[in-house]
N, C-alpha and C positions, 0 to 999 in steps of 0.2 A: 593641206598638202598647198605648197606655195610652189609657182618653177616659176626659175627666174630665166628661160629660155626665151628667142623668140621664136614663135610659132612660124614665120614666115620663113625662119632660116632654110637652108638646104642639108642642114647637117642638124638634125634635133638629134637626141638624145633619146637611149631606149626607154620604156617605162621598166622592163624588168632589171632584176638586179643579180649580180654575182651570189651564187650559194655555195654554203660551204660542199666541202668532201672531207668526209670522216673518215677513218680506217674502224673498223665494228669487228674484227676477224676474233677480237679476244672477250666481246660481250656477247656474243652471239649464246644460243644455250646448245648449242650442233655445234661440234669443231667441225669447219668447212677445210677442205683440202687447201684453199689456199688463202692468198691476202682477199678479203671484203671490204670493199670501200662504198660508202653510200654518198649518192649525189643528193644532196636534201633540198628538192624543188620546193617543197614546203614553206619554206621561207621566202616563196615570189609574196610581193605585197596584194597581190589576190590571193594566196592561198597555194597557186598549182603550176605547174610548168607549164599550162596554158598560157601564161602571160609571155614566154618568149615569143609563140609564133604568132600570137593573133596582137598583140602588140607592136609586132613587125609588121604585120599585113597593114595596121592602122600606121603606123608612122609613114612607110613608102607610099601609103595613099594619101597622105597629108603633104607631101611632098612633090609628089606630082600632081597632085590639085594648084599648089602654089607657083608651081611652072606656066600655070595658064595664066597666071597674074589676075585671076578676076578676085571679084569682090566676094563669092559664093559662100555661103555657110557649110562647115562641113559638119553633118550629121552621121555619127558610126550608128548602124540598126544592128543586132542581135536576137538571137531567137532560143538562146540557150537557156534551160531551169538551173543551169549547173555551171561548173567550172568555166566554160566556154563563153557565157554571158559574163560573170565575173570579171573576166581578162579583159574583156571588151569595155565593159564598164568603166571599169579603173584606167582601160588607159586612155578612154575618153578624158574622166577627169585629170588624168595626169595631163593630157593635152588643151585641156579646157575646151573643149568640146560639146557638142550634145549629143545626147545618146538616148536610143529608143530599145527597151529589151523585152521581146513580148515572151510571157510565160504560158505554160497549160495550167489550167486553173488548179492543179493537184500540186503545183510547185510550194515549196516548201519554205513557209513562213521566215527561216533563218536567213535564206536565198533572197528573200525579196527584202528584207530589212537590210542585209549588207549593201545589194545595188541601191538603196534610197540613200544608205552612206555615202554613195560614189554620183550622187545627185543625177543617177538613174529616171527617165520618164518608163515607167512599168504598167504594160499593159497585159492583163490575163485573159486569155481567149483561148478556147481549145482542150480535150481533154488529150491529145498527145503533143509529142515536141514537134511533130509534122505538121499537126493542125496550124500551132503557133507559126511556125516555117512559112506556111502559106498564108497567114493575114500578115504576117512582117512582110514579104513580097509584095503583096497587094497595096500596103502602106507608101512601102517604096515606090513602088510604078504609081501610084498617084503625086507625088512629088515635083514638083515645078524647077526641073534642074537649072532652069534660069537665075534659081536663087539660094537654091541648097546641094548643094555635092555630097550625096551619100554615098557611105561605105557598108558595104552589105561584110559582115562577119561571118561565115559559114566557120562551124566547131574544126573540122579538120582538113576540107578538101580545098586546099587552094598552094600552089608551091610558096607563096611566099609564106606560108604556116609554117610549112619543113623548114624553109630556109632559116626560119626565126630560131626552132627545135632544135638545130643544129648548132647553134654556141652551147649549148649544153656541154658538146661534145670538146670542142674549143676551149672550154673553161677545165672542162676534165684534165686536159692536156697542158693546159697552162700551170695549173695549182700541183701537179706532180714533178718533182725533179724531173732534170733530163735523164740520168741516169735508170730512172722506174720507167720510163713511158715504154720501151721496147716488151717490159714485162705484165700488159694490158692483152689481155686474152679476150676478153668480149667486153661486152656489156648485157645487162637484163633487164626489161620493163614492160609493164602492162600493155596489152593493144587492146584497142576499141575499134575507132574509127581507122586508125593507120598512122596518123599525121605524126605521132612523136616518133615510132617507127620510122618514118621515113626520113625524119631528121638527122634523127640518130646514124641511119646507114649513112646519108650523105656528110654528114659529120665525121665519121669513121674514113670516109673514102679521101674527104680533104686534108686529112691530119693522118696520112698513110697510116692509117692502124689497120693493118691487113695481117693474113694467116690469123684471123681472129673470128669471133662469132657474136651474133645478135640473139638471146632467147628469150624470146615472145610468149607475155602468159594470158592465156584467153581462161574464163571460166565456163563449163560445160554447159552452162545457162545460157551464154551471148558467145557461141561459137561464130563469130563472124567471119573472119579470116580462115577458119579452119575447114569450114563449108565450100569458101570458094577454093579454097587449095584440094581439098576432095574433088570439085567438080571441074576443074581446070578454067575455072573463067569464072567474073565476077557474080554475084549472087546477091537476091536481096534477101534475107530472112522475114519470113509473114509475121513474125510475134518475137520477142526478144526479152525473157522476162529475169530478170538476173538482179541480186542484192550489189550487184556492183553496177551500178547506174550508170554512173561516167561509162562502162564500157559495155553498153548496150546500146549496140549502133546495128541498125537492119544492114548495113553495108558497107563495105569499106572504099578504098579509092585503086583503081587500075596501077598506079606506081607501087602502090604496097604490095600489090599480088605479082608485079615486074621485081620488083625488089627480095621477095620472097624468094622468086626462082630464078635469081641471077646467081652465076657462078663466076665472074668471068671479073669480078674486083678484090676477091681474095679475102672477101667476107662472106661467113656462110650464113644463113640465118633458120632458127631452130624455134618451134611451134608446139608449147606442151597445154594441154588442158587440164584444170582444178576444177572440185566443185566450188561454189561458192562460199561453204563453210570453210572451206580451207583456207579463202581469201577473210572470212570474219577473224579465224582463230588468230592471222598473223597480224592484223589490226589491233588484237587484244594483246598478243604478245609483245609486240613495237610499244604499244602503250607502254605494259610493263616495263619494259628498257627502256625507254626514253623519256616516258611522261607528258607523250605525246599524240594528239588524234590525227590520224590517216583515215580516208574511204577507202572499202572494199576493193575499189579499182585498182589503189595504192597495192591493200595488201596483197592483190594476187600477185605482185613481183615480188614482196616479199617474204612471200609463201617459200621462196625457192631457198632461202636461207634459216628459216624456221620450225617449217612442216613437211617440208618436201625438200629436203635435202638431196636425197637421191636423184631428183633434176637435174641438180647440179652436177654430180656424178655423170651421170647418163650424156649431157650436151657437153660438158669441155671436159672432152679425155684427156688425160697425162697432164693434169695438171700440179705444178709443183707449189713447194710452200711459199716463193718469192713472185708468182703469178698473180696478176690481180686482175678480179672482176669486178665491173662497180654495179651495181644496182639504184636503179631510180627511184628514188622517192619522191614518187611524180605530184604528192599529198592530197590536196583535196578540200574542198570548203563545206562541202555539205553533209558530213559525219559530225556529231556533237557526244559529249559526255554520256549525253543520255542514251543517245542511239549505239554508243559503245556499251551499255550497261545493258541494252538488249539485246543486243551481239554474243554477251556472255550467257545470257538467259539462253538463247536457244542453242549453243555448241553444247551448254550442258544437259539440255534438251538431248541433242542428239547423242550426244555420247553415251547417257546412259539408256539409248535404245541399241548399243552395240553390244 
């Protein structure tokens, strides 16, 4: 990929692209009560919505660094073994700056190969993402900042990341005819650390999508926000063991909990738990529908229109045929066709026990 822009410009382009918004109402196996639109974030160059937020963080950080008029080298640092790391590496590749990604030793070979394709420097350290992140921060602390400007990319906990994710809602509004925008009744998305939700919440506010709802889907095996809602405070889970690995965050953000509890913006948030197997089933059904592979984390949101339609009826009341609910197909690059075949076997074993 060649970039024609000047990195010193204060008006740098973003690395994310506009993704398609497609109506799937009549393509679904179960008849929904309203119009269902898919916002197809799997089309992002890095494979997921993460590119919006992390690309925005890196873009803003480069612009801020340029204002100092120093000749320091810019270096992007990330510690995600999944889509956040891929988004950081792709963004650095897009801007032609250095990138280092620290991965747990158990990270998938397919992720490592994709990171290498973006010219990222890969370091394998530790057995968990927390151990990898600690090592990354030690690397950053050892840097001579007279020579290098480091950009640290947290997977989800940064207001600039949420600001980038909010562009997803801007696009939805732009892609709909003006006469249809008032029919948006809400959005459905998977919830892990809460970054995507925070962005969608802000995006709906600034686009004046009021009297609407956001339906968040977690898996029972990764109930990060659910447990914080129960406790009415932020909690950190001791362990998270979910096949929806991109949702397996041990904590969420203060802003996520505040947004969930807010009732003053005309936007209501609902939260539902599904089983990992429901997410796997949705991945399988989506692949059968569209011949595309998404991660179980994405399958969590898709389950609402594939095998958990009752959640749509429960959380979006009084829907009419011309009302619109947008499901964020968040994507993910960490699941392969081979993985999908494994999902089919697991689901078949599960069904045979019923």
